C-alpha positions, -999 to 999 in steps of 0.1 A, spaced: 0 0 0 15 33 -11 20 63 12 -3 84 -10 -31 59 -6 -26 56 31 -30 94 34 -62 93 12 -77 65 34 -74 86 65 -86 119 48 -115 131 69 -131 146 38 -139 110 27 -167 93 46 -155 60 30 -126 49 10 -126 19 -13 -96 0 -29 -94 -35 -44 -62 -51 -55 -50 -84 -71 -18 -94 -53 7 -123 -56 22 -115 -22 7 -98 9 25 -68 22 34 -77 58 39 -41 70 20 -31 101 -9 -7 95 -31 15 117 -59 36 101 -83 63 115 -110 45 96 -123 10 102 -115 -16 75 -137 -43 61 -115 -69 45 -127 -96 22 -103 -119 3 -115 -138 -27 -93 -167 -39 -70 -169 -10 -66 -173 28 -53 -144 49 -39 -144 84 -45 -111 103 -24 -103 133 -34 -78 159 -16 -71 192 -36 -97 210 -47 -123 184 -39 -142 153 -71 -142 132 -75 -168 104 -96 -155 75 -107 -182 51 -126 -177 18 -162 -166 20 -156 -148 53 -147 -112 59 -131 -93 87 -140 -60 104 -110 -42 118 -120 -12 140 -104 22 135 -70 28 153 -63 -10 155 -27 -19 147 -25 -50 125 -6 -67 97 -14 -94 72 3 -126 61 -6 -152 35 10 -180 16 -18 -179 -11 -11 -164 -45 -33 -143 -68 -55 -130 -41 -82 -105 -48 -84 -82 -18 -116 -61 -13 -110 -33 11 -137 -8 24 -128 19 49 -154 35 71 -152 67 90 -162 62 127 -199 70 133 -215 78 167 -237 51 182 -219 23 163 -231 -12 171 -211 -29 199 -201 -58 176 -181 -33 154 -161 -20 183 -138 -51 183 -122 -70 155 -145 -98 143 -148 -123 115 -182 -127 98 -196 -152 73 -203 -135 39 -239 -143 32 -253 -139 -4 -263 -103 1 -229 -91 14 -211 -110 -13 -233 -93 -40 -224 -60 -24 -187 -68 -26 -190 -78 -62 -211 -48 -71 -184 -25 -58 -155 -44 -73 -146 -17 -98 -148 12 -73 -117 30 -63 -110 60 -41 -129 83 -17 -166 82 -14 -186 111 0 -223 120 3 -221 150 -21 -200 135 -49 -211 99 -49 -245 97 -32 -255 62 -46 -222 47 -35 -224 65 -2 -258 50 4 -247 14 -4 -217 17 19 -238 31 48 -262 2 42 -233 -23 42 -221 -10 76 -256 -11 90 -265 -46 81 -232 -63 92 -244 -67 129 -280 -76 118 -273 -102 91 -238 -117 98 -232 -129 133 -195 -130 142 -179 -164 139 -159 -175 169 -141 -205 153 -111 -187 138 -91 -165 162 -59 -181 174 -44 -169 206 -7 -165 199 15 -135 191 36 -130 160 72 -118 159 80 -81 159 118 -88 155 127 -90 118 150 -120 122 122 -139 140 99 -130 111 124 -145 86 125 -176 108 87 -177 108 86 -176 70 113 -203 68 93 -225 92 61 -219 71 79 -228 39 91 -261 55 61 -267 76 63 -305 71 98 -307 87 103 -312 124 131 -288 129 146 -286 164 156 -252 178 192 -262 174 187 -268 137 169 -235 131 195 -215 151 223 -230 130 205 -222 98 203 -185 109 238 -182 124 227 -182 160 232 -203 191 201 -222 203 204 -203 236 203 -169 219 174 -179 197 154 -193 227 160 -160 246 149 -140 215 116 -159 213 110 -153 250 119 -115 249 101 -107 216 69 -128 220 69 -143 255 66 -178 243 90 -207 235 101 -219 201 81 -251 205 49 -232 213 54 -209 183 61 -238 159 30 -256 172 9 -225 165 20 -219 129 15 -256 122 -21 -254 134 -26 -222 114 -15 -241 83 -38 -270 93 -67 -245 93 -58 -234 58 -58 -269 45 -91 -278 62 -108 -248 45 -98 -263 11 -118 -294 19 -94 -315 -2 -74 -335 24 -83 -360 51 -74 -351 87 -46 -376 86 -32 -361 53 -33 -327 69 -14 -339 99 13 -354 77 16 -322 56 23 -301 87 49 -324 103 29 -348 125 34 -385 120 6 -396 143 -30 -385 140 -36 -387 178 -7 -362 184 -21 -338 159 -56 -341 171 -46 -335 208 -25 -304 199 -52 -290 176 -78 -293 203 -55 -277 229 -48 -247 206 -82 -241 191 -105 -256 217 -123 -278 192 -114 -313 178 -103 -314 141 -133 -334 129 -158 -311 146 -140 -281 132 -142 -294 96 -179 -301 101 -184 -266 113 -165 -251 84 -187 -270 59 -218 -260 78 -209 -223 76 -201 -226 39 -233 -244 31 
């Protein structure tokens, strides 16, 4: 996202700002806007990181990010169509819009997204009244027609340190490998003691806990594709035993893998 566009998004003269992009790679920079952001990804899976949570955003769902919320995005998907609508804060906003939340995109919301797919730039009441009305309606119906989904947030932090971010990308790329901290440290020219200390100082968690979290995040992606069995998913993210994967998945997400996959299919159908 270019600096000129960031300035335009926060321009108070715009009640709304709309921008849609096709991207091969998500920009991982941290953002904070004076407007709330409604984010919908078509054709890919996005991970949204706020200060407190890692949100998993699969296809056919969208996310509401309140104004003045620091966040960044990650994704291993390619050719993602990102729909982004920015909303100026309004008095008396519905309580569900005061916190980050993920919602199922019902048919009406999806039609609204597609109707606005060619829009670009600021939208105000005087210069674009019809677009202004549609965006006001969109904001109004979110709490009424799309209850937030509680199945996707993951409670783990993401690295702020750039070296740890490179390590995280390396682990994601080789997610099927059971690397020890000693192996990873050697790969990045560090001692295992220094790397362990860096994890604790930057994120407050151990290497093992972080590796477990990104593996489960990848499992969530694979489950949303509805292509692989639970055993195949476990093998693809480095678990050789289904029982080990199932127990760790349940500990991290609070729901068993089979129940989660059923829930995903229920939401989509």
